[in-house]
C-alpha positions as a LaTeX table, in Angstrom:
\begin{tabular}{lrrr}
\hline
Residue & $x$ (\AA) & $y$ (\AA) & $z$ (\AA) \\
\hline
Met1 & 130.91 & 93.19 & 95.19 \\
Ala2 & 132.15 & 96.47 & 96.62 \\
Ala3 & 129.03 & 96.76 & 98.78 \\
Asp4 & 129.51 & 93.22 & 100.07 \\
Asn5 & 133.13 & 94.07 & 100.86 \\
Cys6 & 132.04 & 97.13 & 102.85 \\
Ala7 & 129.54 & 95.07 & 104.82 \\
Glu8 & 132.16 & 92.42 & 105.60 \\
Arg9 & 134.64 & 95.07 & 106.70 \\
Ala10 & 131.96 & 96.57 & 108.97 \\
Leu11 & 131.53 & 93.19 & 110.66 \\
Glu12 & 135.29 & 92.87 & 111.13 \\
Val13 & 135.50 & 96.33 & 112.68 \\
Ala14 & 132.55 & 95.57 & 114.98 \\
Asp15 & 134.08 & 92.24 & 116.04 \\
Gly16 & 137.39 & 93.92 & 116.85 \\
Ala17 & 135.88 & 96.78 & 118.85 \\
Thr18 & 137.07 & 97.28 & 122.39 \\
Ala19 & 135.92 & 99.59 & 125.17 \\
Ala20 & 138.70 & 102.02 & 124.26 \\
Thr21 & 137.88 & 102.09 & 120.52 \\
Val22 & 134.11 & 101.71 & 120.56 \\
Gln23 & 133.29 & 105.29 & 119.52 \\
Ala24 & 135.75 & 105.38 & 116.63 \\
Asp25 & 134.72 & 101.89 & 115.56 \\
Arg26 & 131.04 & 102.85 & 115.66 \\
Leu27 & 131.78 & 105.68 & 113.21 \\
Arg28 & 133.76 & 103.33 & 110.94 \\
Val29 & 130.96 & 100.72 & 110.98 \\
Ser30 & 128.24 & 103.26 & 110.19 \\
Thr31 & 130.34 & 104.73 & 107.37 \\
Leu32 & 131.01 & 101.30 & 105.89 \\
Leu33 & 127.32 & 100.37 & 106.12 \\
Trp34 & 126.37 & 103.66 & 104.47 \\
His35 & 128.69 & 102.84 & 101.56 \\
Ala36 & 127.25 & 99.33 & 101.37 \\
Ala37 & 123.70 & 100.74 & 101.26 \\
Arg38 & 124.66 & 103.17 & 98.50 \\
Gly39 & 126.30 & 100.42 & 96.46 \\
Ala40 & 123.54 & 97.83 & 96.84 \\
Pro41 & 120.37 & 99.47 & 98.20 \\
His42 & 118.25 & 96.39 & 97.50 \\
Arg43 & 120.45 & 94.36 & 99.83 \\
Tyr44 & 121.77 & 96.82 & 102.44 \\
Gly45 & 119.37 & 99.77 & 102.16 \\
Ala46 & 116.89 & 100.88 & 104.81 \\
Lys47 & 114.02 & 98.93 & 103.24 \\
Ala48 & 116.00 & 95.72 & 102.87 \\
Glu49 & 115.02 & 94.39 & 106.31 \\
Gly50 & 111.71 & 92.78 & 105.43 \\
Arg51 & 109.85 & 96.01 & 104.83 \\
Glu52 & 107.86 & 95.29 & 101.76 \\
Glu53 & 105.56 & 97.88 & 100.34 \\
Glu54 & 101.96 & 96.86 & 100.07 \\
Arg55 & 101.15 & 95.95 & 96.52 \\
Arg56 & 97.66 & 95.96 & 95.18 \\
Ile57 & 96.44 & 94.57 & 91.91 \\
Ile58 & 93.32 & 96.05 & 90.43 \\
Ile59 & 91.58 & 94.08 & 87.71 \\
Glu60 & 88.95 & 95.82 & 85.67 \\
Val61 & 86.69 & 93.56 & 83.63 \\
Arg62 & 85.14 & 95.10 & 80.57 \\
Asp63 & 82.59 & 93.57 & 78.25 \\
Phe64 & 82.44 & 94.18 & 74.51 \\
Val65 & 79.98 & 93.18 & 71.82 \\
Pro66 & 80.49 & 93.21 & 68.03 \\
Val67 & 78.32 & 95.76 & 66.21 \\
Thr68 & 77.90 & 96.00 & 62.44 \\
Arg69 & 77.79 & 99.55 & 61.09 \\
Pro70 & 75.51 & 100.53 & 58.22 \\
Asp71 & 78.51 & 100.49 & 55.86 \\
Gly72 & 79.17 & 96.82 & 56.72 \\
Thr73 & 82.22 & 97.28 & 58.95 \\
Val74 & 82.23 & 95.51 & 62.30 \\
Ile75 & 83.36 & 97.31 & 65.42 \\
Ala76 & 83.52 & 96.39 & 69.10 \\
Arg77 & 81.42 & 98.46 & 71.49 \\
Glu78 & 81.81 & 98.39 & 75.23 \\
Ile79 & 78.84 & 97.41 & 77.33 \\
Leu80 & 78.66 & 99.43 & 80.53 \\
Pro81 & 77.61 & 97.86 & 83.86 \\
Asp82 & 74.11 & 99.37 & 83.51 \\
Gly83 & 73.65 & 97.59 & 80.14 \\
Ser84 & 74.07 & 100.68 & 77.97 \\
Phe85 & 76.74 & 101.11 & 75.31 \\
Val86 & 79.63 & 103.55 & 75.22 \\
Asp87 & 78.83 & 106.25 & 72.68 \\
Glu88 & 80.93 & 106.31 & 69.54 \\
Asp89 & 83.22 & 109.30 & 69.11 \\
\hline
\end{tabular}
């Protein structure tokens, strides 16, 4: 809420700027916007204006087969793309 308040105050200062006060008002606006960005970076930060980072999803498909050991226990072994198995231990 404090960040929203700073942003609203910045708009009020900008709306009330005159030729005589423009430099002082510019400093007040930038300071208020800085405080707004620090308080709510997701909304008022530098990356908030439609700059989305590229996101990539990588899906790795692995294939497993059940193998029965000589002692009778069943384990899953990975089948590699070339058709071989991943060595145990």
